[in-house]
C-alpha positions in Angstrom: 6.1 -156.4 6.4 5.3 -156.1 9.9 8.3 -153.9 10.6 7.3 -151.6 7.8 3.8 -151.2 9.3 5.4 -150.4 12.7 7.6 -147.7 11.1 4.7 -146.2 9.2 2.6 -146.0 12.4 5.6 -144.4 14.1 6.0 -141.7 11.4 2.2 -141.1 11.4 2.2 -140.6 15.2 5.3 -138.2 14.9 3.6 -136.2 12.1 0.4 -135.9 14.1 2.4 -134.7 17.1 4.3 -132.2 15.0 1.0 -130.9 13.6 -0.4 -130.5 17.0 2.8 -128.6 18.1 2.6 -126.3 15.1 -1.1 -125.5 15.7 -0.3 -124.8 19.3 2.6 -122.6 18.4 0.3 -120.6 15.9 -2.3 -120.2 18.6 0.3 -119.1 21.0 1.6 -116.7 18.4 -1.8 -115.2 17.7 -2.3 -114.8 21.4 1.1 -112.8 21.8 2.0 -109.1 21.0 1.8 -107.2 17.6 4.4 -108.9 15.3 6.5 -105.7 14.5 6.9 -105.0 18.2 8.1 -108.5 19.0 11.8 -108.6 19.8 12.5 -111.6 17.5 11.3 -109.5 14.5 13.6 -106.5 15.2 16.6 -107.9 13.3 14.7 -108.6 10.0 12.9 -105.2 10.2 16.2 -103.3 10.8 17.8 -105.2 7.9 15.0 -104.4 5.5 14.9 -100.8 6.7 18.7 -100.4 5.9 18.2 -102.1 2.6 15.2 -99.8 1.6 17.0 -96.6 2.8 20.1 -97.7 0.9 18.1 -98.3 -2.3 16.4 -94.9 -1.8 19.7 -93.2 -1.2 21.1 -94.7 -4.4 18.1 -93.7 -6.4 18.2 -90.2 -5.0 21.9 -89.7 -5.4 22.1 -91.3 -8.9 18.8 -90.2 -10.5 16.7 -87.6 -8.6 19.4 -85.4 -7.2 21.4 -85.0 -10.5 18.2 -84.1 -12.2 17.2 -81.5 -9.6 20.8 -80.1 -9.6 20.7 -79.9 -13.4 17.4 -78.1 -13.3 18.7 -75.7 -10.6 21.9 -75.1 -12.6 19.9 -74.5 -15.9 17.6 -72.1 -14.0 20.6 -70.3 -12.5 22.3 -70.0 -15.9 19.1 -68.7 -17.5 18.6 -66.2 -14.7 22.3 -65.1 -15.1 21.8 -64.8 -18.9 18.6 -62.7 -18.3 20.4 -60.5 -15.9 23.3 -60.0 -18.3 20.8 -59.2 -21.1 19.0 -56.7 -18.8 22.3 -55.0 -17.9 23.3 -54.8 -21.5 19.9 -53.3 -22.5 20.2 -50.9 -19.6 23.7 -49.8 -20.7 22.4 -49.4 -24.3 19.4 -47.4 -23.0 21.8 -45.2 -21.0 24.0 -44.7 -24.1 21.0 -43.9 -26.2 19.8 -41.4 -23.6 23.3 -39.8 -23.5 23.4 -39.6 -27.3 19.9 -38.1 -27.4 20.9 -35.5 -24.8 24.1 -34.6 -26.8 22.0 -34.4 -30.0 19.5 -32.1 -28.3 22.4 -30.0 -26.9 23.9 -29.6 -30.4 20.5 -28.8 -31.9 19.9 -26.2 -29.2 23.3 -24.6 -29.9 22.6 -24.7 -33.6 19.2 -23.0 -33.1 20.8 -20.4 -30.9 23.5 -19.7 -33.5 20.9 -19.4 -36.2 18.9 -17.0 -34.0 22.0 -14.9 -33.3 22.9 -14.9 -37.0 19.3 -13.9 -37.9 19.4 -11.1 -35.3 22.8 -9.8 -36.7 21.4 -9.9 -40.2 18.3 -8.0 -39.2 20.4 -5.5 -37.3 22.7 -5.0 -40.3 19.8 -4.7 -42.7 18.1 -2.2 -40.4 21.3 -0.2 -40.1 21.7 -0.2 -43.9 18.1 0.9 -44.4 18.4 3.6 -41.8 21.6 4.9 -43.4 20.0 4.8 -46.8 16.9 6.6 -45.4 19.0 9.2 -43.7 21.1 9.7 -46.9 17.9 10.1 -48.9 16.4 12.5 -46.3 19.7 14.5 -46.3 19.6 14.6 -50.1 16.0 15.7 -50.1 16.7 18.4 -47.4 19.6 19.6 -49.5 17.4 19.7 -52.6 14.7 21.5 -50.6 17.3 24.0 -49.4 18.4 24.6 -52.9 14.8 25.1 -54.1 14.2 27.5 -51.2 17.4 29.5 -51.9 16.4 29.7 -55.6 12.9 30.7 -54.7 14.3 33.4 -52.3 16.5 34.7 -55.1 13.6 34.9 -57.5 11.4 36.5 -54.9 14.1 39.0 -54.1 14.4 39.8 -57.8 10.7 40.2 -58.1 10.6 42.5 -55.1 13.3 44.7 -56.6 11.4 44.9 -59.9 8.2 45.8 -58.0 10.0 48.5 -56.1 11.4 49.9 -59.3 8.0 49.9 -61.0 6.4 51.5 -57.9 9.0 54.2 -57.7 8.7 55.0 -61.4 5.0 55.2 -61.1 5.1 57.5 -58.1 7.6 59.8 -59.7 5.7 59.9 -63.0 2.5 60.7 -61.1 4.1 63.4 -59.0 6.1 65.1 -61.6 4.3 64.1 -64.8 7.6 63.0 -66.2 8.3 59.5 -67.4 11.2 57.9 -65.6 13.5 55.3 -67.2 13.1 52.1 -64.9 16.5 50.8 -65.9 18.2 53.8 -64.5 16.3 53.5 -61.3 17.3 49.8 -61.0 21.0 50.6 -61.5 21.0 53.5 -59.0 18.7 52.1 -56.4 19.6 49.1 -54.1 16.9 46.9 -52.9 15.2 48.0 -49.7 16.4 46.5 -46.4 12.9 45.7 -45.4 12.4 43.5 -48.5 15.7 41.7 -47.8 14.8 41.1 -44.2 11.4 39.8 -45.3 12.9 37.4 -47.7 15.7 36.2 -45.3 13.0 35.4 -42.8 11.9 32.6 -45.0 
């Protein structure tokens, strides 16, 4: 029993000494430099730094970077598709503009052809109307010439008859004898003055 008491008192004394050493070490530790800057803490800090950067690298390379790459790739594909659609629309617009220009050119040529055809028709119709008018005028002039010649012939006959009547009256008044007018008409030609007067018309 006594030996157990001695052992117990020995352990108690050793524990108290250990407690005093630990408290002293803590006080010395608090009285030293900032813990991250202490040389005995460099190795654990470097270890955890490597571990954290390794984890971050794995996360970035396996999760974040593929997602960012996929987003960039999708955006590039969308931009390329938009550019392709824009080029296609531009080519269609250029083709439509060329077709419109060609259509306008054909319509212009058709309008010019229609105008030339109308001018030709108008010129031909004008020529026909002028020829018809000239023909009608020539016919009227010919008819007028015929009427004038007939009137001249009738007037000449009337002048001759008047001359015969006047001659018979003069002879009858001078001689007192009645003269046959038919004999005077047969023997007497019309006067040149009367002919010249009628030809003047």
